[in-house]
C-alpha positions as CSV (number, residue, x, y, z in Angstrom):
1,M,-2.5,2.1,7.1
2,I,-4.3,1.5,10.6
3,E,-2.5,-1.7,10.9
4,G,-0.1,-4.3,9.6
5,K,2.9,-3.9,6.8
6,V,3.1,-4.5,3.2
7,V,5.6,-4.0,0.5
8,V,4.1,-2.4,-2.5
9,E,5.9,-3.5,-6.4
10,T,5.2,-1.3,-9.2
11,P,7.1,-1.1,-12.3
12,Q,9.2,1.7,-11.0
13,G,10.5,-0.4,-8.0
14,E,9.3,-1.6,-4.1
15,V,7.7,0.8,-1.6
16,E,6.8,-0.4,2.2
17,I,4.1,0.8,3.7
18,E,3.0,0.4,7.5
19,K,0.9,1.4,10.4
20,G,0.5,5.2,10.6
21,D,1.5,5.6,6.6
22,L,-0.7,7.9,4.3
23,V,-0.2,6.7,0.7
24,L,-2.3,8.0,-2.5
25,F,-2.2,5.8,-5.7
26,P,-2.2,7.6,-9.0
27,K,-5.2,6.8,-11.2
28,G,-4.2,3.6,-13.6
29,L,-1.2,2.7,-11.2
30,S,-0.3,-1.5,-11.8
31,C,0.7,-3.1,-8.5
32,R,0.9,-5.9,-6.1
33,W,0.8,-6.1,-2.6
34,K,3.0,-8.4,-0.6
35,V,1.3,-8.9,2.6
36,K,4.2,-8.6,5.4
37,E,1.7,-8.1,8.5
38,K,-2.0,-8.5,8.9
39,V,-3.6,-5.3,7.1
40,R,-6.3,-3.0,8.4
41,K,-6.7,-0.1,6.4
42,Y,-8.6,2.9,5.4
43,Y,-9.2,3.6,1.5
44,S,-11.4,6.3,-0.5
45,L,-11.9,5.9,-4.5
46,E,-12.6,9.4,-6.0
């Protein structure tokens, strides 16, 4: 996450992600993003 803050909701619970965090999402994950602050991100799909 380059800038901002979000809360990611999954069936297992919630996780807060903010500036400086590196996050890996497993293939097939169902989630919802609640944007708390404007987000700028870099992502890669492999």
